[in-house]
C-alpha positions as CSV (number, residue, x, y, z in Angstrom):
1,M,-26.8,21.7,-0.8
2,T,-25.7,19.8,2.3
3,P,-23.6,16.6,2.3
4,D,-26.6,14.6,3.3
5,Q,-28.6,15.9,0.3
6,A,-25.7,15.2,-2.1
7,I,-25.4,11.7,-0.8
8,A,-29.1,11.1,-0.9
9,M,-29.3,12.3,-4.5
10,L,-26.4,10.0,-5.6
11,N,-28.0,7.1,-3.7
12,R,-31.3,7.6,-5.6
13,Q,-29.4,7.6,-9.0
14,L,-27.5,4.5,-8.0
15,A,-30.7,2.7,-6.9
16,S,-32.2,3.3,-10.4
17,N,-29.1,3.1,-12.6
18,G,-26.3,1.4,-10.6
19,E,-24.6,-1.9,-11.2
20,A,-23.6,-4.3,-8.4
21,I,-19.9,-4.2,-7.6
22,I,-17.6,-5.4,-4.9
23,L,-14.8,-3.3,-3.5
24,R,-12.0,-5.4,-2.1
25,R,-9.0,-4.4,0.1
26,E,-6.4,-7.1,0.9
27,T,-4.4,-6.9,4.0
28,I,-1.4,-9.1,4.9
29,V,-1.6,-10.6,8.4
30,A,0.5,-13.2,10.2
31,D,2.2,-15.8,8.1
32,D,2.0,-13.5,5.1
33,E,-1.6,-14.6,4.4
34,P,-3.7,-12.0,2.7
35,I,-7.2,-11.3,4.1
36,A,-9.8,-9.7,1.8
37,F,-12.2,-7.2,3.2
38,D,-15.1,-7.0,0.7
39,C,-17.9,-4.5,0.5
40,A,-20.8,-5.0,-1.9
41,T,-22.3,-1.7,-3.3
42,L,-23.7,-0.1,-6.3
43,A,-21.8,2.0,-8.9
44,V,-22.4,3.7,-12.2
45,V,-19.9,2.0,-14.5
46,R,-18.4,3.7,-17.5
47,Q,-15.6,3.0,-20.0
48,S,-12.9,5.7,-20.1
49,Q,-13.5,8.0,-23.0
50,P,-10.6,9.2,-25.2
51,Q,-11.3,12.9,-24.4
52,T,-11.1,12.2,-20.7
53,L,-8.0,10.0,-20.6
54,A,-5.3,11.4,-18.3
55,G,-1.7,10.3,-18.0
56,E,-1.4,6.5,-18.1
57,Q,-5.1,5.9,-18.3
58,K,-6.2,3.6,-21.1
59,Q,-9.4,3.3,-23.0
60,T,-10.0,-0.2,-21.6
61,D,-10.0,1.2,-18.0
62,R,-13.3,1.5,-16.2
63,V,-14.7,4.4,-14.2
64,F,-16.8,3.6,-11.2
65,I,-18.9,6.3,-9.4
66,C,-20.1,5.1,-6.0
67,S,-21.5,6.5,-2.8
68,P,-19.8,6.3,0.7
69,T,-23.1,5.1,2.2
70,D,-22.5,1.3,2.0
71,L,-18.8,1.5,2.6
72,E,-19.1,3.5,5.8
73,A,-22.0,1.4,7.0
74,K,-20.0,-1.8,6.6
75,G,-16.8,-0.3,8.1
76,W,-14.9,-0.5,4.8
77,P,-11.9,1.9,5.0
78,V,-12.6,4.9,2.9
79,P,-11.6,6.3,0.5
80,P,-10.7,3.5,-2.0
81,Q,-7.0,3.6,-2.8
82,E,-4.5,2.5,-5.4
83,G,-4.2,-1.3,-5.3
84,D,-7.7,-2.0,-4.1
85,R,-9.8,-4.2,-6.3
86,V,-13.2,-3.7,-8.0
87,I,-15.1,-6.8,-9.0
88,C,-17.8,-6.2,-11.6
89,D,-19.5,-8.7,-13.9
90,G,-17.0,-11.4,-12.7
91,I,-14.0,-9.3,-13.7
92,T,-11.5,-8.2,-11.1
93,R,-9.9,-4.8,-11.8
94,T,-7.2,-3.0,-9.9
95,V,-7.8,0.5,-8.7
96,L,-5.4,3.0,-10.3
97,W,-6.7,6.0,-8.5
98,C,-9.7,7.4,-6.7
99,D,-10.9,11.0,-6.8
100,P,-13.0,11.4,-3.6
101,V,-15.4,14.3,-3.5
102,R,-15.9,16.0,-0.1
103,M,-18.3,18.5,1.2
104,L,-17.9,20.1,4.6
105,D,-15.3,17.4,5.5
106,R,-17.6,14.5,4.5
107,Y,-17.1,12.1,1.7
108,V,-20.1,12.4,-0.7
109,R,-18.9,10.5,-3.8
110,F,-16.0,8.4,-5.0
111,K,-14.8,8.3,-8.6
112,I,-12.6,5.3,-9.1
113,V,-10.5,4.4,-12.1
114,A,-9.6,0.7,-12.4
115,R,-7.8,-1.5,-14.9
116,G,-8.0,-5.2,-15.6
């Protein structure tokens, strides 16, 4: 399987089963004013399961699986990182960590764990 095939397969799954989310990265500029860089995309959203909890992860955390397609097309800096925000169903959560999946030096999927 090529990276393009893996991304296309994920994009098809997201188109039929994904939920709308916004990824937000805030950057401090002059005068200590934060500027938000948002990117709307689709993600599969799951609650953390007790058997998959790792370290400080809590059962109320959410796991978001998303594709790099929208992020890269809109120039959003990939991969998502700790401290970024995920907005879903009107709730803003803070990214704890992201597990980027790469094939042949290309991002093909992001697994994001966020709390809030």
